[in-house]
VEXDREN-2710 file (C-alpha; in Angstrom, 1 decimal):
% VEXDREN-2710
k/r/px/py/pz
1/MET/0.3/0.1/0.1
2/TRP/1.2/3.5/-1.0
3/PRO/1.7/5.5/2.1
4/ARG/-1.0/8.5/2.3
5/VAL/0.4/11.8/1.6
6/GLN/-1.4/14.5/3.4
7/PRO/-1.6/17.7/2.1
8/PRO/0.5/20.7/3.8
9/GLY/-2.3/22.5/5.2
10/VAL/-3.4/19.2/7.2
11/LYS/0.1/18.8/8.6
12/MET/-0.2/22.4/9.6
13/SER/-3.5/21.8/11.4
14/ARG/-1.9/19.0/13.4
15/PHE/0.6/21.1/14.3
16/LEU/-1.6/23.7/15.4
17/VAL/-3.3/21.1/17.4
18/LEU/-0.3/20.1/19.1
19/VAL/0.8/23.4/19.9
20/LEU/-2.6/24.2/21.2
21/GLY/-2.5/21.0/23.3
22/VAL/0.7/21.8/24.8
23/LEU/-0.8/25.2/25.7
24/SER/-3.7/23.8/27.3
25/MET/-1.4/21.6/29.4
26/CYS/0.6/24.7/30.4
27/TRP/-2.6/26.5/31.1
28/TRP/-4.1/23.6/33.0
29/ALA/-0.5/23.6/35.0
30/ALA/-1.0/26.9/35.6
31/ILE/-4.5/26.5/37.2
32/VAL/-3.6/23.4/39.2
33/GLY/-0.2/25.4/40.5
34/ALA/-2.7/28.1/41.5
35/GLU/-5.0/25.6/42.9
36/TYR/-1.5/24.1/44.7
37/VAL/-0.7/27.5/46.5
38/ARG/-4.1/27.9/47.8
39/TYR/-3.4/30.4/50.6
40/LYS/-2.2/32.7/47.9
41/ASP/-5.7/33.1/46.6
42/PRO/-8.1/35.6/47.9
43/GLU/-11.0/33.7/46.5
44/GLN/-10.5/31.1/49.1
45/PRO/-12.0/30.6/52.2
46/VAL/-10.0/31.7/55.2
47/GLY/-9.9/28.6/56.6
48/ALA/-8.8/26.7/53.5
49/ARG/-6.1/29.2/53.3
50/ILE/-4.8/28.5/56.6
51/ARG/-4.9/25.0/56.4
52/ASP/-3.0/24.9/53.2
53/LEU/-0.2/27.4/54.5
54/MET/0.2/25.6/57.8
55/GLY/0.7/22.2/55.3
56/ARG/3.8/24.0/54.1
57/MET/5.3/25.2/57.0
58/THR/8.3/23.5/58.8
59/PRO/8.2/23.6/62.6
60/GLU/11.1/26.2/62.3
61/GLU/9.0/28.5/60.3
62/LYS/5.9/27.9/62.9
63/ILE/7.8/28.9/65.7
64/ALA/9.1/32.0/64.2
65/GLN/5.7/33.2/63.6
66/MET/5.3/33.3/67.4
67/ALA/7.7/35.9/67.9
68/GLN/7.5/39.8/67.8
69/ILE/10.7/41.8/67.7
70/ASP/11.5/45.4/67.8
71/TRP/11.8/47.0/64.6
72/SER/15.6/48.2/65.7
73/VAL/16.5/44.4/65.3
74/ALA/14.4/43.7/62.6
75/THR/16.7/43.7/59.2
76/PHE/15.8/42.4/55.8
77/ASP/17.9/39.4/55.9
78/ILE/16.5/38.4/59.5
79/MET/12.8/38.8/58.4
80/ARG/13.6/37.1/55.0
81/ASP/15.8/34.2/56.9
82/PHE/13.8/33.7/60.0
83/SER/10.0/34.5/58.8
84/ILE/9.5/36.4/62.2
85/GLY/5.9/36.7/62.6
86/SER/5.5/40.4/63.8
87/VAL/7.3/43.4/64.5
88/LEU/6.5/46.2/66.9
89/SER/7.5/49.9/68.0
90/GLY/7.6/50.2/71.7
91/GLY/6.8/53.4/73.5
92/GLY/8.9/56.5/71.9
93/SER/10.5/54.2/69.3
94/THR/10.5/55.8/65.8
95/PRO/12.2/55.7/62.9
96/ARG/14.2/59.1/63.8
97/PRO/13.1/62.2/65.8
98/GLU/10.5/64.1/64.3
99/ALA/9.5/61.2/61.8
100/SER/6.9/62.1/59.2
101/ALA/4.5/59.5/57.8
102/GLN/6.6/59.0/54.8
103/ASP/9.4/58.0/57.0
104/TRP/7.5/55.3/59.2
105/ILE/5.9/54.0/55.7
106/ASP/9.5/53.6/54.3
107/MET/10.9/51.9/57.6
108/ILE/7.7/49.5/57.7
109/ASN/7.8/48.4/54.0
110/GLY/11.5/47.7/54.3
111/ILE/10.8/45.3/56.8
112/GLN/7.9/43.6/55.0
113/ASN/9.8/43.4/52.1
114/GLY/12.2/41.2/54.1
115/SER/9.1/39.1/55.0
116/LEU/7.6/38.8/51.8
117/SER/11.1/37.4/50.6
118/SER/11.1/34.8/52.7
119/ARG/10.6/31.3/51.5
120/LEU/6.6/31.3/51.8
121/GLY/6.3/35.1/51.9
122/ILE/4.0/35.2/54.9
123/PRO/3.7/39.2/55.8
124/MET/4.6/40.2/59.2
125/ILE/2.0/42.6/61.3
126/TYR/3.4/45.5/62.3
127/GLY/2.2/46.9/66.1
128/ILE/2.6/49.9/68.1
129/ASP/1.0/51.6/71.1
130/ALA/-1.7/54.1/70.2
131/VAL/-3.3/54.6/73.4
132/HIS/-4.8/58.1/73.0
133/GLY/-4.4/58.4/69.2
134/HIS/-1.2/57.4/67.3
135/ASN/0.9/58.7/70.4
136/ASN/4.1/58.0/69.3
137/VAL/4.1/59.8/66.1
138/TYR/5.1/63.4/65.6
139/ASN/2.1/65.7/64.3
140/ALA/-0.4/62.8/65.5
141/THR/-3.7/64.1/66.9
142/ILE/-3.4/63.2/70.9
143/PHE/-6.8/62.7/72.2
144/PRO/-7.7/62.4/75.8
145/HIS/-6.4/59.7/78.0
146/ASN/-9.1/57.1/78.9
147/ILE/-10.1/58.4/82.3
148/GLY/-11.3/61.2/80.5
149/LEU/-13.0/59.6/77.7
150/GLY/-14.8/57.7/80.6
151/ALA/-16.0/61.2/82.0
152/THR/-17.8/61.7/78.7
153/ARG/-20.0/58.4/79.2
154/ASP/-20.4/58.9/75.5
155/PRO/-19.6/55.4/73.5
156/ASP/-20.0/56.8/70.2
157/LEU/-17.4/59.5/70.7
158/VAL/-15.1/56.6/71.5
159/LYS/-16.0/54.8/68.4
160/ARG/-15.3/57.8/66.5
161/ILE/-11.7/58.4/68.3
162/GLY/-11.0/54.6/67.4
163/ALA/-11.8/55.5/63.6
164/ALA/-9.5/58.6/63.7
165/THR/-6.6/56.7/65.2
166/ALA/-7.1/53.6/63.1
167/ILE/-6.8/56.0/59.8
168/GLU/-3.9/57.9/61.6
169/ALA/-1.7/54.7/62.1
170/ARG/-2.7/53.3/58.8
171/ALA/-1.4/57.0/57.6
172/THR/1.9/55.5/58.5
173/GLY/1.8/52.0/57.6
174/ILE/0.8/50.8/60.9
175/PRO/-2.0/48.0/60.7
176/TYR/-1.8/46.7/64.3
177/VAL/-2.4/49.0/67.6
178/PHE/-2.0/47.7/71.2
179/ALA/-5.6/49.5/72.2
180/PRO/-7.8/49.6/73.9
181/CYS/-6.8/49.1/77.9
182/ILE/-9.7/47.7/79.4
183/ALA/-8.6/47.3/82.7
184/VAL/-10.9/48.7/85.9
185/CYS/-8.8/50.9/87.9
186/ARG/-9.7/50.0/91.6
187/ASP/-7.1/52.3/93.3
188/PRO/-5.7/55.7/91.9
189/ARG/-2.3/54.9/93.2
190/TRP/-1.3/52.7/90.4
191/GLY/0.5/54.3/87.7
192/ARG/-1.6/53.3/84.8
193/CYS/-5.2/54.8/86.1
194/TYR/-5.2/57.2/83.4
195/GLU/-5.3/54.2/81.2
196/SER/-8.5/53.0/82.7
197/TYR/-12.0/54.3/81.7
198/SER/-13.2/53.8/85.0
199/GLU/-13.5/52.1/88.5
200/ASP/-16.8/50.6/87.0
201/HIS/-16.6/47.8/84.8
202/LYS/-20.0/48.8/83.2
203/ILE/-18.6/52.1/81.9
204/VAL/-15.5/50.1/80.5
205/GLU/-17.8/47.8/78.9
206/GLU/-19.6/50.4/77.1
207/MET/-16.3/52.1/76.1
208/THR/-15.2/48.8/74.0
209/ASP/-17.1/50.4/71.3
210/ILE/-13.6/51.8/70.4
211/ILE/-13.0/48.3/69.2
212/ILE/-15.8/48.9/66.4
213/GLY/-14.0/52.3/65.4
214/LEU/-10.4/50.9/65.0
215/GLN/-11.6/47.5/63.4
216/GLY/-15.1/48.3/62.0
217/GLU/-18.4/47.1/62.3
218/ILE/-18.5/43.2/62.5
219/PRO/-20.8/41.5/59.9
220/ALA/-24.2/40.3/61.9
221/LYS/-23.5/36.8/60.9
222/SER/-20.1/36.5/62.3
223/ARG/-19.2/33.8/64.7
224/LYS/-18.6/34.9/68.2
225/GLY/-14.8/35.6/68.7
226/VAL/-13.6/35.4/65.4
227/PRO/-11.3/38.5/64.5
228/PHE/-12.6/41.5/62.2
229/VAL/-10.9/44.1/60.6
230/GLY/-13.0/46.0/58.0
231/GLY/-10.4/47.0/55.4
232/LYS/-7.3/49.2/54.6
233/ASN/-8.7/52.3/56.8
234/LYS/-9.2/49.8/59.8
235/VAL/-6.4/48.2/62.2
236/ALA/-6.4/45.2/64.2
237/ALA/-7.0/46.3/68.1
238/CYS/-5.5/44.5/71.2
239/ALA/-7.5/44.3/74.4
240/LYS/-5.3/44.5/77.5
241/HIS/-4.2/43.6/80.1
242/PHE/-5.8/40.1/80.7
243/ALA/-6.8/40.0/83.5
244/GLY/-7.3/42.1/86.8
245/ASP/-4.3/44.4/86.2
246/GLY/-6.4/47.2/87.8
247/GLY/-7.1/45.4/91.1
248/THR/-3.5/45.2/92.3
249/PHE/-2.5/45.5/95.9
250/LYS/-1.8/49.1/97.0
251/GLY/-2.1/50.0/93.2
252/ILE/1.4/48.8/92.5
253/ASN/2.0/48.1/88.9
254/GLU/2.5/44.4/88.0
255/ASN/1.9/43.4/91.5
256/ASN/-0.8/40.9/92.7
257/THR/-4.5/41.2/92.6
258/VAL/-5.8/39.4/95.6
259/ILE/-9.7/38.6/94.7
260/ASP/-11.5/35.6/94.4
261/ARG/-12.8/34.1/91.2
262/HIS/-16.4/35.5/91.5
263/GLY/-14.9/38.7/92.2
264/LEU/-12.1/38.6/89.3
265/LEU/-14.7/37.5/86.8
266/SER/-17.6/40.1/87.9
267/ILE/-15.2/43.3/87.9
268/HIS/-12.1/42.8/85.7
269/THR/-13.2/40.2/82.7
270/PRO/-16.6/41.7/81.8
271/ALA/-15.3/43.9/78.9
272/TYR/-13.0/41.1/77.5
273/SER/-16.5/39.4/76.8
274/ASP/-17.8/42.7/75.2
275/SER/-14.8/43.4/73.3
276/ILE/-14.6/39.3/72.0
277/ILE/-18.3/40.1/71.0
278/LYS/-17.2/42.9/68.7
279/GLY/-14.6/40.8/67.2
280/VAL/-11.1/42.3/68.6
281/SER/-8.5/40.4/66.9
282/THR/-5.9/40.3/69.9
283/VAL/-5.5/40.2/73.6
284/MET/-2.5/41.0/75.9
285/VAL/-1.6/39.6/78.8
286/SER/-1.2/41.4/82.1
287/TYR/2.3/41.5/84.1
288/SER/0.2/41.3/87.0
289/SER/-0.6/37.9/89.1
290/TRP/-3.8/36.8/90.4
291/ASN/-3.7/35.2/93.7
292/GLY/-0.1/35.1/93.4
293/VAL/0.0/33.3/89.9
294/LYS/1.3/35.3/87.0
295/MET/-1.0/35.8/84.5
296/HIS/1.6/35.0/81.9
297/ALA/1.7/31.7/83.2
298/SER/-2.3/31.3/83.9
299/HIS/-3.6/28.3/82.0
300/GLU/-6.8/28.4/83.9
301/LEU/-7.5/31.7/82.6
302/ILE/-5.8/32.3/79.3
303/THR/-6.7/29.0/77.9
304/GLY/-9.6/27.9/80.2
305/PHE/-11.4/31.0/80.3
306/LEU/-10.3/33.3/77.4
307/LYS/-10.1/30.9/74.9
308/ASP/-12.4/27.9/76.1
309/THR/-15.1/29.9/77.9
310/LEU/-15.4/33.2/76.1
311/LYS/-14.7/31.3/72.8
312/PHE/-11.9/33.9/71.7
313/LYS/-10.5/32.8/68.2
314/GLY/-7.8/35.6/67.7
315/PHE/-4.3/35.0/69.0
316/VAL/-3.0/36.1/72.7
317/ILE/-0.1/38.1/73.0
318/SER/2.7/38.7/76.0
319/ASP/3.5/42.2/77.1
320/TRP/6.9/43.2/76.4
321/GLU/9.0/40.8/77.7
322/GLY/6.3/39.5/79.7
323/ILE/7.3/35.6/80.1
324/ASP/11.0/36.7/81.1
325/ARG/8.9/38.0/84.3
326/ILE/7.4/34.8/85.1
327/THR/9.9/34.0/87.2
328/LEU/11.5/36.3/90.0
329/PRO/13.8/37.6/89.3
330/PRO/13.1/38.2/85.5
331/ARG/14.8/35.6/83.4
332/ALA/16.2/33.1/86.2
333/ASN/15.1/30.5/84.0
334/TYR/14.3/31.6/80.7
335/THR/13.3/27.9/79.3
336/TYR/10.9/27.3/82.0
337/SER/9.4/30.5/81.2
338/VAL/9.0/30.1/77.4
339/GLN/7.7/26.6/78.8
340/ALA/5.1/28.1/81.3
341/GLY/3.9/30.8/78.9
342/ILE/3.3/28.9/76.0
343/LEU/1.4/26.0/77.5
344/ALA/-0.7/28.9/79.5
345/GLY/-1.7/29.8/76.1
346/ILE/0.0/32.7/74.8
347/ASP/0.6/32.6/70.9
348/MET/2.9/35.6/70.2
349/VAL/5.8/36.7/72.3
350/MET/6.8/40.3/72.6
351/ILE/10.5/39.5/73.1
352/PRO/11.6/42.4/71.6
353/TYR/15.4/42.1/71.2
354/ASN/16.7/38.5/71.8
355/PHE/14.8/36.7/69.8
356/SER/17.3/33.9/68.6
357/GLU/16.8/32.5/72.3
358/PHE/13.3/32.4/72.3
359/ILE/13.2/30.4/69.1
360/ASN/15.9/28.2/70.2
361/ASP/14.3/27.2/73.7
362/LEU/10.7/26.7/72.0
363/THR/12.4/24.6/69.3
364/TYR/13.8/22.2/72.1
365/LEU/11.0/22.3/74.1
366/VAL/8.7/21.2/71.1
367/THR/11.6/18.5/70.0
368/ASN/11.8/17.1/73.3
369/ASN/7.8/16.9/73.7
370/VAL/7.7/19.3/76.6
371/ILE/5.5/21.3/74.8
372/PRO/3.2/19.4/72.0
373/MET/3.2/20.5/68.4
374/ASP/-0.7/20.7/68.7
375/ARG/0.0/23.8/71.0
376/ILE/2.7/25.3/68.4
377/ASN/-0.3/24.9/65.4
378/ASP/-3.2/26.2/67.6
379/ALA/-1.0/29.6/68.2
380/VAL/-0.1/29.9/64.6
381/GLU/-3.3/29.3/63.3
382/ARG/-4.5/32.0/65.2
383/ILE/-1.7/34.5/64.1
384/LEU/-2.7/33.5/60.7
385/LEU/-6.4/33.8/61.1
386/VAL/-5.8/37.7/62.1
387/LYS/-3.5/38.2/59.2
388/PHE/-5.7/36.9/56.9
389/SER/-8.6/38.5/58.5
390/MET/-7.1/41.6/57.9
391/GLY/-6.1/41.4/54.3
392/LEU/-2.4/41.5/55.3
393/PHE/-1.8/39.1/52.6
394/GLU/-3.3/41.1/49.7
395/ASN/-2.3/44.3/50.8
396/PRO/1.0/43.6/52.8
397/LEU/2.7/47.0/51.8
398/ALA/1.9/50.4/53.3
399/ASP/1.0/53.2/50.7
400/LEU/0.7/57.0/50.6
401/THR/-3.1/57.7/50.2
402/LEU/-3.8/58.4/53.6
403/VAL/-0.3/60.5/54.8
404/ASP/-2.6/63.7/54.9
405/LYS/-5.0/62.3/57.2
406/LEU/-2.2/62.4/60.0
407/GLY/-3.1/65.2/62.4
408/SER/-5.8/66.4/60.2
409/GLN/-7.9/69.3/61.2
410/ALA/-10.9/66.9/61.3
411/HIS/-9.1/64.6/63.7
412/ARG/-8.2/67.7/66.0
413/ASN/-11.8/69.0/66.0
414/LEU/-13.1/65.7/67.1
415/ALA/-10.2/65.7/69.7
416/ARG/-11.4/69.1/71.3
417/GLU/-15.0/67.8/71.3
418/ALA/-13.8/64.9/73.4
419/VAL/-11.8/67.5/75.8
420/ARG/-14.8/69.7/76.5
421/LYS/-17.2/66.3/76.9
422/SER/-14.5/65.0/79.4
423/LEU/-14.1/67.8/81.7
424/VAL/-15.7/67.6/84.9
425/LEU/-17.0/70.6/86.9
426/LEU/-16.5/69.9/90.5
427/LYS/-17.1/73.5/92.0
428/ASN/-18.4/76.7/90.7
429/GLY/-18.5/79.4/93.1
430/LYS/-18.4/80.0/96.8
431/ASN/-22.0/79.7/97.1
432/GLU/-24.8/78.5/94.7
433/THR/-26.0/81.9/93.9
434/ASP/-22.7/83.2/92.8
435/PRO/-21.2/80.8/90.0
436/LEU/-17.8/81.9/88.6
437/LEU/-18.4/79.8/85.3
438/PRO/-18.8/80.7/82.7
439/LEU/-16.0/83.2/82.6
440/PRO/-16.5/86.5/80.5
441/LYS/-14.4/86.8/77.6
442/LYS/-14.1/90.9/78.0
443/VAL/-12.6/92.1/80.8
444/PRO/-9.6/94.5/81.1
445/LYS/-6.8/92.0/82.4
446/ILE/-6.9/88.4/83.6
447/LEU/-4.2/86.1/85.1
448/VAL/-2.8/82.8/83.8
449/ALA/-0.8/80.6/86.3
450/GLY/0.5/77.3/87.2
451/THR/3.1/74.6/85.7
452/HIS/0.5/73.1/83.3
453/ALA/-0.8/76.3/82.0
454/ASP/1.9/76.5/79.0
455/ASN/3.2/72.9/78.6
456/LEU/1.7/70.5/75.7
457/GLY/3.6/67.7/77.5
458/TYR/2.3/68.3/80.7
459/GLN/-1.3/68.5/79.0
460/CYS/-0.4/65.0/77.2
461/GLY/0.6/63.1/79.9
462/GLY/2.9/59.6/79.3
463/TRP/2.3/57.5/76.5
464/THR/2.9/60.5/74.3
465/ILE/6.0/61.0/71.6
466/GLN/8.2/59.4/74.7
467/TRP/7.3/56.4/76.8
468/GLN/7.0/58.6/79.9
469/GLY/6.0/61.5/77.9
470/PHE/7.7/64.8/77.7
471/SER/8.0/68.6/78.9
472/GLY/7.5/71.6/77.1
473/ASN/6.1/72.6/73.7
474/SER/8.4/71.5/70.9
475/TYR/7.8/67.6/70.5
476/THR/4.7/67.7/68.7
477/ARG/1.9/70.0/67.5
478/GLY/-0.8/71.2/69.8
479/THR/-2.5/74.0/71.7
480/THR/-1.9/74.5/74.9
481/ILE/-4.2/75.8/77.4
482/LEU/-2.7/79.4/77.8
483/ALA/-2.8/79.6/73.9
484/ALA/-6.4/78.7/73.7
485/ILE/-7.2/81.3/76.4
486/LYS/-5.4/84.0/74.4
487/ALA/-7.6/82.8/71.2
488/ALA/-10.8/82.8/73.4
489/VAL/-10.8/86.0/75.3
490/ASP/-11.8/89.3/73.6
491/PRO/-8.7/91.1/71.9
492/SER/-9.0/93.9/74.3
493/THR/-8.5/91.7/77.5
494/GLU/-5.1/91.5/78.4
495/VAL/-3.8/88.3/79.3
496/ILE/-0.5/88.0/81.8
497/TYR/0.9/84.7/82.2
498/ASN/3.2/84.1/85.3
499/GLU/3.7/80.3/86.3
500/ASN/4.8/80.6/89.8
501/PRO/3.3/84.1/91.0
502/ASP/3.5/85.1/94.8
503/GLY/0.8/87.0/96.7
504/ASN/2.2/90.8/96.2
505/PHE/2.4/90.3/92.3
506/VAL/-1.4/89.1/92.4
507/GLU/-2.7/91.5/94.9
508/SER/-1.0/94.3/92.7
509/GLY/-2.1/93.1/89.5
510/LYS/-5.8/94.3/89.5
511/PHE/-6.6/91.0/87.6
512/SER/-10.6/90.5/87.0
513/TYR/-10.0/86.9/87.6
514/ALA/-7.2/84.2/87.0
515/ILE/-6.9/80.8/85.9
516/VAL/-4.6/78.3/87.6
517/VAL/-3.5/75.4/85.7
518/ALA/-1.6/72.4/88.0
519/GLY/-1.8/69.0/88.4
520/GLU/0.9/65.9/88.0
521/PRO/3.8/65.4/85.2
522/PRO/3.6/63.0/82.8
523/TYR/4.5/59.3/83.9
524/ALA/4.1/55.8/82.8
525/GLU/3.5/52.3/84.2
526/SER/5.5/51.8/87.6
527/GLN/7.3/55.4/87.0
528/GLY/3.4/56.7/87.8
529/ASP/3.2/54.7/91.0
530/SER/2.6/57.1/93.8
531/MET/1.5/56.7/97.5
532/ASN/0.9/60.2/98.2
533/LEU/-1.2/61.5/94.6
534/THR/0.1/65.0/95.3
535/MET/0.3/67.7/92.8
536/VAL/3.7/68.5/91.5
537/ASP/5.1/71.8/93.3
538/PRO/4.8/74.7/93.2
539/GLY/0.9/73.9/92.5
540/PRO/-0.2/74.0/96.0
541/SER/1.5/77.5/96.7
542/VAL/0.2/78.9/93.4
543/ILE/-3.4/78.0/94.2
544/ASN/-2.8/79.5/97.5
545/ASN/-1.2/82.6/96.4
546/VAL/-3.5/83.2/93.5
547/CYS/-7.1/82.1/95.2
548/GLU/-6.3/84.1/98.2
549/ALA/-6.1/87.5/96.2
550/VAL/-8.5/87.2/93.4
551/LYS/-11.7/85.1/91.8
552/CYS/-9.9/82.0/90.6
553/VAL/-10.8/78.5/88.7
554/VAL/-8.4/76.0/89.1
555/VAL/-8.0/73.4/86.4
556/ILE/-6.3/70.1/87.2
557/ILE/-4.3/68.2/85.0
558/SER/-4.1/64.7/86.4
559/GLY/-4.4/61.1/85.4
560/ARG/-6.4/60.5/88.5
561/PRO/-8.0/62.1/91.6
562/ILE/-5.1/63.9/93.5
563/VAL/-4.9/65.6/96.8
564/ILE/-6.9/69.0/96.6
565/GLU/-9.2/68.8/99.9
566/PRO/-6.8/71.3/101.5
567/TYR/-7.4/73.9/98.9
568/VAL/-11.1/73.5/97.8
569/SER/-12.3/76.0/100.2
570/SER/-10.1/78.9/98.9
571/ILE/-11.0/78.3/95.2
572/ASP/-13.9/79.6/93.3
573/ALA/-14.3/77.4/90.5
574/LEU/-12.6/74.0/90.3
575/VAL/-12.4/71.7/87.0
576/ALA/-11.1/68.2/86.5
577/ALA/-9.5/68.4/82.9
578/TRP/-7.5/64.9/83.1
579/LEU/-4.8/64.6/80.5
580/PRO/-7.0/66.4/77.4
581/GLY/-4.0/66.1/75.0
582/THR/-3.1/68.4/72.2
583/GLU/-6.3/70.4/71.8
584/GLY/-6.5/72.7/74.3
585/GLN/-9.2/74.7/73.2
586/GLY/-11.5/72.0/74.2
587/VAL/-11.2/73.4/78.0
588/THR/-11.6/76.7/77.0
589/ASP/-14.8/76.0/75.2
590/VAL/-16.1/75.3/78.5
591/LEU/-14.4/77.7/80.7
592/TYR/-15.8/80.6/78.6
593/GLY/-19.6/79.1/78.0
594/ASP/-19.4/77.9/74.2
595/TYR/-20.2/74.7/75.6
596/GLY/-21.7/73.7/78.7
597/PHE/-20.0/71.3/81.2
598/THR/-21.5/67.6/81.0
599/GLY/-18.7/65.4/82.2
600/GLU/-19.1/63.0/85.0
601/LEU/-16.5/61.7/87.7
602/PRO/-15.4/58.1/86.2
603/ARG/-13.9/57.5/89.5
604/THR/-14.3/58.6/93.2
605/TRP/-12.3/61.4/94.2
606/PHE/-11.0/60.9/97.9
607/LYS/-10.5/63.3/100.5
608/THR/-7.2/61.8/102.1
609/VAL/-5.1/58.9/100.5
610/ASP/-5.4/57.2/103.8
611/GLN/-9.3/56.0/102.4
612/LEU/-7.8/54.1/99.6
613/PRO/-8.9/51.8/98.0
614/MET/-12.2/53.1/98.0
615/ASN/-15.0/52.8/95.4
616/VAL/-18.6/53.3/94.3
617/GLY/-20.2/50.7/96.4
618/ASP/-18.0/50.1/99.1
619/SER/-18.8/50.6/102.8
620/PRO/-17.7/53.1/104.5
621/TYR/-18.0/55.5/101.6
622/ASP/-16.9/59.2/102.2
623/PRO/-15.3/60.8/99.3
624/LEU/-14.4/64.4/98.6
625/PHE/-16.6/64.1/95.4
626/PRO/-18.7/61.0/94.8
627/PHE/-18.3/58.5/91.6
628/GLY/-20.7/59.9/88.6
629/PHE/-20.7/64.0/90.6
630/GLY/-20.4/66.7/88.1
631/LEU/-21.9/70.1/88.0
632/LYS/-23.8/71.1/84.7
633/THR/-23.9/74.4/83.2
634/GLN/-25.4/75.6/80.0
635/ALA/-23.8/77.0/77.1
636/GLY/-24.5/81.0/76.7
637/PRO/-22.7/84.3/77.2
638/SER/-21.3/84.7/80.4
639/LYS/-22.1/87.1/83.4
640/THR/-20.7/90.3/84.1
641/LEU/-17.7/89.6/86.5
642/VAL/-17.1/91.8/89.6
643/SER/-13.6/91.4/91.1
644/ARG/-13.0/91.2/94.8
645/GLU/-11.2/94.8/94.8
646/THR/-14.2/96.3/93.4
647/SER/-17.1/94.4/94.8
648/ALA/-17.3/96.5/98.1
649/SER/-17.5/99.9/96.4
650/SER/-20.1/98.4/93.9
651/GLY/-22.2/96.8/96.6
652/GLY/-22.3/100.6/98.3
653/MET/-23.5/102.0/94.8
654/LEU/-25.9/99.7/94.5
655/SER/-27.0/100.4/97.9
656/MET/-27.1/104.1/97.2
657/LEU/-29.4/103.4/94.1
658/ILE/-31.9/101.6/95.9
659/VAL/-32.1/104.5/98.8
660/VAL/-32.5/107.1/95.8
661/ALA/-35.1/104.7/94.1
662/SER/-37.1/104.3/97.7
663/VAL/-37.0/108.3/98.4
664/ILE/-38.3/109.0/94.5
665/LEU/-41.0/106.2/95.1
666/SER/-42.4/107.7/98.1
667/LEU/-42.3/111.4/96.9
668/TYR/-44.5/110.1/94.0
669/LEU/-46.7/108.3/96.1
670/THR/-47.5/111.2/98.6
671/GLY/-48.2/113.7/95.3
END
C-alpha cells in the first residue's frame, strides 16, 4: 500500500493542534499550580488558606511566626531568613526624631519586603501603642487619655476616636495597635490608672465600642470570637491587659491582685467578653498576678477562660518581655518561662530583642515533647487567622494614600470635642448663688498661672512621643491651654502669664479673675505609682497665692484624682481636666461658655489617701466628690464679673441707688 500523503494544510493543522494542546497543558498546569498555592488565592475561604499554608510550613517557620521583635533588630535578612511573625515599635521607638508619615512607611515597607522575600512570603504584622491617638508619632492627634473619655459617658464619641486613630495609624503604614486598655482601675495609686476608663466595669464595657471604631463594625452573621478588620482604613485592635491589672495591692504596677474568682470575673473580665463579641483581633496578657500566679503563666485564665469559655479565636500576645517576668528575678530560668507562657496559651511573644534565644528554647521544648506540636499549631493558626482576616496577604505594603490624614483638622476637631465633653466641673462659686463659670471673655486683665498652663507635654501625659511623655512645647504640634485662653478672650482683654506668681504680684495686678492650671507631671507604668498622689510643686503654693487674692478657677491636669481637699475652700471654681491631649481649646470651650459642662466623674475622688482603695459601692464611702459627680452648666454668654477689689464699692453704689429709688417712689406716692 502506498503511504498516504497528506496535504501541507493538514500537517499545519495537526501542528497547531499539538501547539494548542501543549498550551492547554501549560494553562492547566498553571491552574493546578494556582490551586496548589491556595493560601495566596483571596477567593478561597480563610480556613482553607490557613490549612494550606500550615501544611507547607516547617516547625521552625511556625515557631518564628510566634515571635514579635522590635523594629531596631528587624533587618531585611532576619525577616527573610527566619520568617518572623511580627514587628513592633515600643513606647518612644521611632525611625528618627520627628519622623514623618513617609519615614514610617519607608521603614515598615523595608521590613515587610524582607518578610515577603522569605520562603513562603508570609507578611509580618507591625504593631504599635496607640493608646490615646497615634501617640508615638510626631504631629499626630493626641486625644484625651481613657480616664477622660470615661468621664464623657459617650461610647459613640469613643467609637469615632477609634476610627480616627485607625486612619492615622494606617497613614504611617501600621495595621495593628495595642489598644484599648480595658483595665478597671480600683486604686488611683496605680501608675496606669489614666489608661482605665473607670472604676466601674459597666462604663469600661460601654467604652469597648472603640474596638468598632478601630476595626470596623463586625458583620451580623460573624461567629462569636472570630477577629474582624474591615478594610485598609482599619487596624487590628488589642484588648489589654488580661486580667485584673487594675486591681493590684495598693495599686502597685505589675503586683498581685488578691480577689476570689467571682470578684475577678465580675469586675475585671466583663469588658473582655464585650470586646470578643465586637470582634477584637488580639488580647494582651497582664504583667500582674492573680492570687500569686503570674497571668503570663495562667493556663486557667488564658486557655480555660479566655479561649475555651469566652470562645476567643484571635491570638493572645504577651506584654513587653512579659514571659521573662514569670520568674523572680526575671529571666532566672528563661527556658521554663517559655514553657510556662506557651503552655498557658500565649500565642505570640513580645521578645523584643533576643529573639534567637526564644526561638531556640521553644524549638528545644517542642523537639523534646515538653510542648506538644498541637499547641504550636493552635498558636500559628490564630496568628494567620488575624493576618488573613485583615487582608494582610493581599495588601502587605503600606502606601501614601492616607498620609494627609495624620493630625488632620477633622481629627483635631474631634479631639477638641472629646476634651470639652471630658471636663468635670467639681465646684462653681463659693455658694450656689454666685457661680464663677462661665468666665467673661471681655474684661480688662486676667492672670493665667501654674505649671501646666503652657506645657503641651504635661497636658498630654505619658505615652506621648516618648514612653514617659515629655515636658515643654517642642516635641509635637498642639494648642496649650494658655494659647487657647488667648484665642478665646476678647482682643481687648490683657492676658498676663506667670507660672509661679507670689501673693504681692497677684494682689497688685488688679486682675478681673485668674485661671490656675496645675496637676501631675507625665509618667507611665511603674514610674507613675504614687502613695501620696500630690500635685507637682509649686502647684499648691500657686493656688494659695492666687486664690486668696482674686477670683480663681483651678484646672487640674492629672491622670487620676489627686489631693485637693486642703485647697478647695479657697478655690472659686474647680475643674478636673484629666490629661486632655493636644487640643487645649476644648478646655476654653467650656470655661468660657461656648459649651456647657457635661462630664461626670469616672472614679471616686477621695479626701485623703488614707481612704484608699475606695470605690463606689464600698462601705464606708465618704469621698470628697462621689463617683458620677459633675456640675452641669448651659452654653451661653457669661455674666458680668466683679473682681474682689471692687465688689465693696459696687455694693455701696447699689445700696445708694436703692435708697434714691425709694425716696423718689415715696415722693411720687405722696403726691
